[in-house]
C-alpha positions as CSV (number, residue, x, y, z in Angstrom):
1,M,-16.5,9.7,14.8
2,P,-19.4,11.7,13.3
3,E,-20.5,11.2,9.7
4,A,-19.7,14.1,7.5
5,R,-22.6,15.7,5.6
6,G,-23.1,14.1,2.2
7,G,-22.8,10.5,3.2
8,M,-20.4,7.7,2.7
9,F,-19.8,8.3,-1.0
10,R,-19.8,12.1,-1.0
11,S,-16.5,12.4,-2.9
12,L,-18.0,10.7,-5.9
13,R,-20.1,13.9,-6.6
14,N,-16.8,15.4,-7.8
15,H,-16.4,14.9,-11.6
16,N,-12.7,14.4,-11.6
17,Y,-12.6,12.1,-8.6
18,R,-15.4,10.0,-10.1
19,L,-13.3,9.4,-13.2
20,F,-10.3,8.7,-11.0
21,A,-12.3,6.2,-8.9
22,I,-13.8,4.3,-11.8
23,G,-10.5,3.9,-13.5
24,G,-8.9,2.9,-10.2
25,V,-11.4,0.1,-9.6
26,I,-10.8,-1.4,-13.1
27,S,-7.0,-1.1,-12.9
28,N,-6.9,-2.4,-9.3
29,V,-8.8,-5.6,-10.3
30,G,-6.3,-6.1,-13.1
31,G,-3.5,-5.5,-10.7
32,W,-4.7,-8.0,-8.1
33,M,-5.2,-10.6,-10.9
34,Q,-1.6,-10.0,-11.9
35,R,-0.3,-10.2,-8.3
36,T,-2.1,-13.5,-7.8
37,A,-0.7,-14.8,-11.1
38,Q,2.8,-13.5,-10.2
39,D,2.9,-15.4,-6.9
40,L,1.7,-18.6,-8.4
41,L,4.1,-18.2,-11.3
42,V,7.1,-17.8,-9.0
43,L,6.0,-20.9,-7.0
44,D,5.6,-22.9,-10.2
45,L,9.0,-21.8,-11.6
46,T,10.9,-22.4,-8.4
47,N,9.2,-25.6,-7.2
48,G,7.4,-23.9,-4.4
49,S,10.3,-21.8,-2.9
50,A,9.2,-19.5,-0.1
51,V,12.5,-17.7,-0.4
52,A,12.0,-17.0,-4.1
53,L,8.6,-15.6,-3.3
54,G,10.0,-13.4,-0.6
55,V,12.8,-12.2,-3.0
56,T,10.2,-11.3,-5.6
57,T,8.2,-9.2,-3.1
58,A,11.4,-7.6,-1.9
59,L,12.6,-6.6,-5.4
60,Q,9.3,-5.0,-6.1
61,F,9.6,-2.7,-3.0
62,L,13.3,-2.2,-2.9
63,P,13.3,0.7,-5.3
64,L,10.8,2.5,-3.0
65,L,13.2,2.0,-0.1
66,L,16.1,3.4,-2.1
67,F,14.5,6.2,-4.2
68,G,11.0,6.8,-2.7
69,L,12.0,10.2,-1.3
70,W,13.0,11.4,-4.7
71,G,9.6,10.4,-6.1
72,G,7.9,12.5,-3.5
73,M,10.1,15.5,-4.5
74,L,9.2,15.1,-8.1
75,A,5.5,15.1,-7.1
76,D,6.0,18.5,-5.6
77,R,7.9,19.8,-8.6
78,Y,5.8,18.7,-11.6
79,P,2.0,18.5,-12.5
80,K,0.8,15.4,-10.8
81,R,-1.8,14.4,-13.5
82,R,0.9,14.3,-16.2
83,L,3.3,12.3,-14.0
84,L,0.5,9.8,-13.4
85,M,-0.2,9.4,-17.1
86,V,3.4,8.6,-17.9
87,A,3.8,6.2,-15.0
88,Q,0.5,4.3,-15.7
89,S,1.5,4.0,-19.4
90,L,4.9,2.4,-18.4
91,M,3.2,0.0,-16.0
92,G,0.8,-1.1,-18.8
93,V,3.8,-1.8,-21.1
94,L,5.5,-3.8,-18.4
95,A,2.5,-6.0,-17.8
96,L,2.0,-6.6,-21.5
97,T,5.7,-7.6,-21.9
98,M,5.5,-10.1,-19.0
99,G,2.2,-11.5,-20.3
100,L,3.7,-12.2,-23.7
101,L,6.7,-14.0,-22.2
102,V,4.4,-16.3,-20.1
103,V,1.9,-17.0,-22.9
104,T,4.7,-17.9,-25.3
105,G,6.4,-20.2,-22.8
106,N,9.6,-18.2,-22.5
107,A,9.2,-16.9,-19.0
108,Q,11.8,-17.7,-16.4
109,F,12.0,-16.8,-12.8
110,W,14.6,-14.1,-13.4
111,H,12.1,-12.4,-15.8
112,V,9.7,-12.1,-12.8
113,Y,12.5,-10.6,-10.7
114,V,13.3,-8.0,-13.4
115,M,9.6,-7.1,-13.8
116,A,9.1,-6.7,-10.1
117,F,12.2,-4.4,-9.8
118,V,11.2,-2.2,-12.7
119,L,7.6,-2.0,-11.4
120,G,9.1,-0.8,-8.1
121,L,11.1,1.9,-9.9
122,I,8.0,3.2,-11.6
123,S,6.1,3.1,-8.3
124,C,8.7,5.4,-6.7
125,V,7.1,8.3,-8.6
126,E,3.6,6.9,-9.2
127,V,2.6,6.1,-5.6
128,P,3.4,9.4,-3.8
129,T,2.1,11.3,-6.8
130,R,-1.2,9.4,-6.8
131,Q,-1.6,9.8,-3.0
132,S,-1.0,13.5,-3.0
133,F,-3.1,14.1,-6.1
134,V,-6.3,13.1,-4.2
135,V,-6.6,16.4,-2.3
136,E,-6.2,18.3,-5.6
137,M,-9.4,16.7,-6.8
138,V,-11.6,16.8,-3.7
139,G,-10.1,19.4,-1.4
140,R,-9.4,19.1,2.3
141,K,-13.0,18.9,3.3
142,D,-13.6,15.5,1.6
143,L,-10.0,14.2,1.8
144,A,-10.7,11.7,4.5
145,N,-13.7,10.3,2.6
146,A,-11.7,10.1,-0.7
147,V,-8.8,8.3,1.0
148,A,-11.2,5.8,2.5
149,L,-13.0,5.3,-0.8
150,N,-9.6,4.7,-2.5
151,A,-8.9,2.0,0.0
152,S,-12.4,0.6,-0.6
153,S,-11.7,0.5,-4.3
154,F,-8.4,-1.2,-3.7
155,N,-9.8,-3.8,-1.4
156,L,-12.9,-4.4,-3.6
157,A,-10.5,-5.3,-6.3
158,R,-8.6,-7.4,-3.8
159,V,-11.8,-9.4,-3.3
160,V,-12.7,-9.7,-7.0
161,G,-9.2,-9.9,-8.5
162,P,-7.7,-13.0,-6.8
163,A,-11.0,-14.9,-7.0
164,V,-11.4,-14.2,-10.7
165,A,-7.7,-14.9,-11.3
166,G,-8.0,-18.3,-9.5
167,V,-10.9,-19.3,-11.7
168,L,-9.4,-18.1,-15.0
169,I,-6.0,-19.7,-14.2
170,S,-7.8,-23.0,-13.7
171,M,-9.9,-22.6,-16.8
172,L,-7.2,-21.3,-19.1
173,G,-4.4,-23.5,-17.7
174,G,-1.9,-20.8,-17.1
175,T,-1.0,-17.4,-15.5
176,G,-0.1,-15.5,-18.7
177,P,-3.5,-14.2,-19.6
178,M,-3.7,-12.5,-16.2
179,F,-0.8,-10.2,-17.1
180,L,-2.4,-9.4,-20.5
181,I,-5.7,-8.5,-18.8
182,N,-3.9,-6.2,-16.4
183,A,-2.2,-4.5,-19.3
184,L,-5.6,-3.8,-20.8
185,S,-7.0,-2.4,-17.6
186,F,-4.6,0.6,-17.7
187,V,-6.6,2.0,-20.5
188,A,-9.4,2.8,-18.0
189,V,-7.0,4.8,-15.8
190,L,-5.4,6.7,-18.6
191,S,-8.8,7.6,-20.1
192,G,-10.0,8.9,-16.7
193,L,-7.0,11.1,-16.3
194,A,-7.3,12.4,-19.9
195,L,-11.0,13.3,-19.4
196,M,-10.5,15.3,-16.2
197,R,-11.5,19.0,-16.0
198,T,-8.2,20.7,-15.3
199,S,-10.0,23.9,-14.3
200,E,-11.5,22.1,-11.3
201,L,-8.2,20.8,-10.0
202,T,-6.8,22.8,-7.0
203,A,-3.1,22.2,-7.8
204,P,-0.6,24.1,-5.7
205,D,2.2,26.1,-7.4
206,P,5.1,23.8,-8.3
207,V,8.0,23.9,-5.9
208,P,11.1,25.2,-7.8
209,R,14.3,23.1,-7.8
210,A,16.5,23.9,-4.9
211,K,19.2,22.3,-2.7
212,G,18.3,20.5,0.5
213,Q,14.6,19.8,-0.4
214,L,14.8,16.2,0.8
215,R,16.4,17.3,4.2
216,E,13.7,20.0,4.5
217,G,11.0,17.3,4.1
218,L,12.6,15.1,6.8
219,R,13.0,18.0,9.2
220,Y,9.4,18.9,8.6
221,V,8.2,15.5,9.7
222,L,10.5,15.2,12.7
223,D,9.3,18.5,14.1
224,R,5.6,17.5,13.8
225,P,4.4,14.8,16.3
226,D,1.1,14.7,14.4
227,L,3.0,13.5,11.3
228,L,5.7,11.5,13.1
229,L,3.4,9.1,15.0
230,P,1.3,7.8,12.0
231,I,4.5,7.6,9.9
232,L,6.4,5.6,12.5
233,L,3.4,3.4,13.2
234,V,2.9,2.6,9.5
235,A,6.7,1.9,9.3
236,F,6.6,-0.8,11.9
237,V,3.3,-2.3,10.9
238,S,4.1,-2.3,7.1
239,L,7.4,-4.0,7.8
240,F,5.5,-7.3,8.0
241,T,2.3,-6.4,6.0
242,Q,3.7,-7.5,2.7
243,S,5.0,-10.7,4.2
244,F,1.5,-11.4,5.6
245,S,0.1,-11.1,2.1
246,M,2.8,-13.4,0.9
247,S,2.0,-15.8,3.7
248,I,-1.5,-16.3,2.5
249,A,-0.1,-18.2,-0.5
250,L,2.2,-20.2,1.7
251,M,-0.5,-21.0,4.2
252,A,-3.1,-21.9,1.6
253,R,-0.7,-24.2,-0.4
254,G,1.8,-25.4,2.1
255,V,-0.3,-25.9,5.2
256,F,-3.9,-26.5,3.9
257,G,-3.1,-27.9,0.5
258,A,-5.4,-25.5,-1.4
259,G,-5.4,-25.2,-5.1
260,A,-5.5,-22.1,-7.3
261,S,-9.2,-21.3,-6.8
262,S,-9.0,-21.9,-3.0
263,F,-5.9,-19.7,-2.8
264,G,-7.8,-16.9,-4.5
265,M,-10.6,-17.4,-1.9
266,A,-8.1,-16.8,1.0
267,S,-6.9,-13.6,-0.5
268,S,-10.4,-12.5,-1.1
269,M,-11.5,-13.2,2.5
270,F,-8.7,-10.9,3.8
271,A,-9.8,-8.3,1.3
272,V,-13.4,-8.6,2.4
273,G,-12.4,-7.5,5.9
274,A,-10.2,-4.7,4.5
275,L,-13.1,-3.5,2.3
276,G,-15.5,-3.4,5.3
277,G,-12.9,-1.5,7.3
278,A,-12.5,1.0,4.5
279,L,-16.2,1.6,4.2
280,M,-16.4,2.2,7.9
281,A,-13.5,4.7,7.6
282,A,-15.4,6.5,4.8
283,R,-18.0,7.6,7.4
284,R,-15.4,9.3,9.7
285,V,-14.7,13.0,9.4
286,R,-11.2,12.7,10.9
287,P,-9.3,9.7,12.3
288,S,-8.2,9.5,15.9
289,R,-5.0,8.4,17.6
290,K,-6.8,5.6,19.4
291,L,-7.9,4.2,16.0
292,L,-4.4,4.2,14.8
293,I,-2.9,2.4,17.8
294,G,-5.9,0.1,18.3
295,G,-5.8,-1.0,14.6
296,A,-2.1,-1.8,14.8
297,V,-2.5,-3.9,18.0
298,S,-5.5,-5.7,16.6
299,F,-3.7,-6.6,13.4
300,G,-0.8,-8.1,15.3
301,L,-3.1,-10.2,17.4
302,F,-5.0,-11.5,14.4
303,Q,-1.8,-12.3,12.6
304,I,-1.0,-14.6,15.5
305,A,-4.5,-16.1,15.4
306,T,-4.3,-16.9,11.7
307,G,-1.0,-18.8,12.3
308,L,-2.7,-20.8,15.1
309,A,-5.8,-21.7,13.0
310,P,-6.1,-25.5,12.9
311,W,-8.6,-25.7,10.0
312,Y,-8.8,-23.9,6.7
313,P,-12.4,-22.5,7.2
314,L,-11.3,-21.0,10.6
315,Y,-8.2,-19.6,8.9
316,L,-10.4,-17.9,6.3
317,L,-12.6,-16.5,9.1
318,F,-9.6,-14.9,11.0
319,L,-8.5,-13.2,7.8
320,I,-11.6,-11.0,7.8
321,P,-10.9,-9.1,11.1
322,A,-7.2,-9.0,10.2
323,G,-8.2,-7.1,7.0
324,V,-10.4,-4.7,9.0
325,A,-7.6,-3.9,11.5
326,L,-4.9,-3.4,8.8
327,I,-7.1,-1.0,6.6
328,S,-8.1,0.9,9.7
329,V,-4.4,1.7,10.4
330,N,-3.6,2.5,6.8
331,T,-6.6,4.8,6.1
332,A,-6.2,6.6,9.4
333,A,-2.5,7.2,8.9
334,N,-2.8,8.3,5.3
335,T,-5.6,10.8,6.1
336,S,-3.8,12.1,9.2
337,V,-0.6,12.7,7.3
338,Q,-2.2,14.5,4.3
339,L,-4.4,16.7,6.5
340,A,-1.4,17.8,8.7
341,S,0.8,18.6,5.7
342,S,1.1,22.0,4.0
343,P,0.4,21.9,0.2
344,E,4.0,22.8,-0.8
345,M,5.3,19.9,1.4
346,R,2.6,17.3,0.7
347,G,4.5,15.5,-2.1
348,R,7.7,15.1,0.0
349,V,5.7,14.1,3.1
350,M,3.8,11.5,1.1
351,G,7.1,10.3,-0.3
352,I,8.3,9.6,3.2
353,Y,5.0,8.0,4.1
354,V,5.2,5.7,1.0
355,L,8.8,5.0,1.8
356,V,8.0,3.6,5.2
357,F,4.7,2.0,4.0
358,T,6.4,-0.1,1.3
359,G,10.1,0.2,2.1
360,G,10.0,-2.4,4.8
361,A,9.1,-5.2,2.5
362,P,12.7,-5.8,1.2
363,I,13.6,-6.5,4.9
364,G,10.4,-8.1,6.3
365,A,9.4,-10.3,3.3
366,P,12.8,-12.2,2.8
367,L,13.2,-12.5,6.6
368,L,9.8,-14.1,7.2
369,G,10.1,-16.0,4.0
370,W,13.3,-17.6,5.4
371,I,11.7,-18.2,8.7
372,S,8.7,-19.8,7.0
373,E,11.0,-22.1,5.0
374,M,12.9,-23.1,8.2
375,G,10.1,-23.4,10.7
376,G,7.0,-23.5,8.5
377,P,4.5,-20.9,7.4
378,R,2.7,-21.0,10.7
379,V,5.8,-19.9,12.6
380,G,6.5,-17.1,10.1
381,V,3.0,-15.7,10.4
382,M,3.0,-15.8,14.2
383,I,6.5,-14.2,14.5
384,G,5.3,-11.4,12.2
385,G,2.4,-10.8,14.6
386,V,4.6,-10.6,17.6
387,L,6.9,-8.2,15.8
388,T,4.0,-6.0,14.8
389,L,2.9,-5.7,18.4
390,A,6.5,-4.8,19.4
391,G,6.8,-2.3,16.6
392,T,3.6,-0.5,17.7
393,G,5.0,0.0,21.2
394,A,8.3,1.2,19.6
395,A,6.5,3.8,17.4
396,I,4.8,5.3,20.4
397,M,8.0,5.5,22.4
398,L,10.0,7.0,19.6
399,T,7.4,9.7,19.0
400,R,7.6,10.7,22.6
401,V,11.4,10.7,22.7
402,I,11.8,12.7,19.4
403,G,9.0,15.1,20.5
404,R,10.8,15.8,23.8
405,R,14.1,16.5,22.0
406,S,12.4,18.7,19.4
407,H,10.7,20.7,22.1
408,A,13.9,21.0,24.1
409,A,15.7,22.3,21.0
410,V,13.0,24.9,20.4
411,R,13.1,26.1,24.0
412,G,16.9,26.3,23.8
413,V,16.8,28.5,20.7
414,A,14.1,30.7,22.3
415,A,16.1,31.1,25.5
416,A,19.2,32.0,23.5
417,A,17.2,34.6,21.5
418,A,15.8,36.1,24.6
419,G,19.2,36.3,26.2
420,A,20.6,38.0,23.1
């Protein structure tokens, strides 16, 4: 795809987006430090239980599955910057509370479960609001670039966060400080949001409260193949994405016997690939359908390859192209969905996107956690890869079937109107 005028980092010329991006990098590093500490904390508190790790992941994403659509509706109704400030503040308080419990030696595994679930509740509003807020800062022209840079920021943090967390956990002898560092990182996000120039935001008029707005959003997506395909593809791929991230901990510890610092290295290698894929995406003007499908197929194949890797260095090497493939799917789908959505529907459409992006974790993570415990981490990873490939084919078929039915319904209505 041709490179847009202005270069790979053109969105950073925008004052508001620059503040947003800087705060995002700092907060994302803290978030990945906490995620690494959370996984290790669960394994320590439960004697290495893969099921417990899967349950923790599921609890964090279960609220998005149950209430994600309502979060997107709120994003259409209220100013997004204010919603983000409230949500980010609550996340910071949550991280601070958990950090104090761990540092004082009072943390139990059920505390982690509660924290994961509450964090998921907050994310129901925060994630679709944050996703749909990007276009208000940079406009449609630079939306693809900004989405890709957001993914770059996220994955840069994914490189730095786990590696730094692994070193600090070894040095400090515990996971508690990681939660406290993450709590402090939210100051950067809140400062960036507070310092934005509201006159430069292109916010649409709030959608007034009315009945049937959720159904309206669902019908809008079902009637648009350009929205339906990326959403269905993300739904099937993401069903096992979170379990793949979880499997990095299981493979590093259970198969290769890696310590905390080596585990952080595995997460970082996957993020290196994702970061490279995101930077490549930042050069594209608009993603293509071939990129969507090719990325999904490649991710499934590299999932299988990581499960078959006989040595730890080769396992680390396979994680890089797996990260490239996954981020190619995610950035292409996110950009396609936002560009195809009308401003008054964008919050609800992104609510559906976030629902399918994260809502599969409560199903996929415990399932593959159980498979990993029964047959070993290698089996769990490879089965996830096979199911990813099958899901890609299912997304293409369902889009065609639903598209035919939608077109047939439109032709039927038109014929009836002509006859009348």
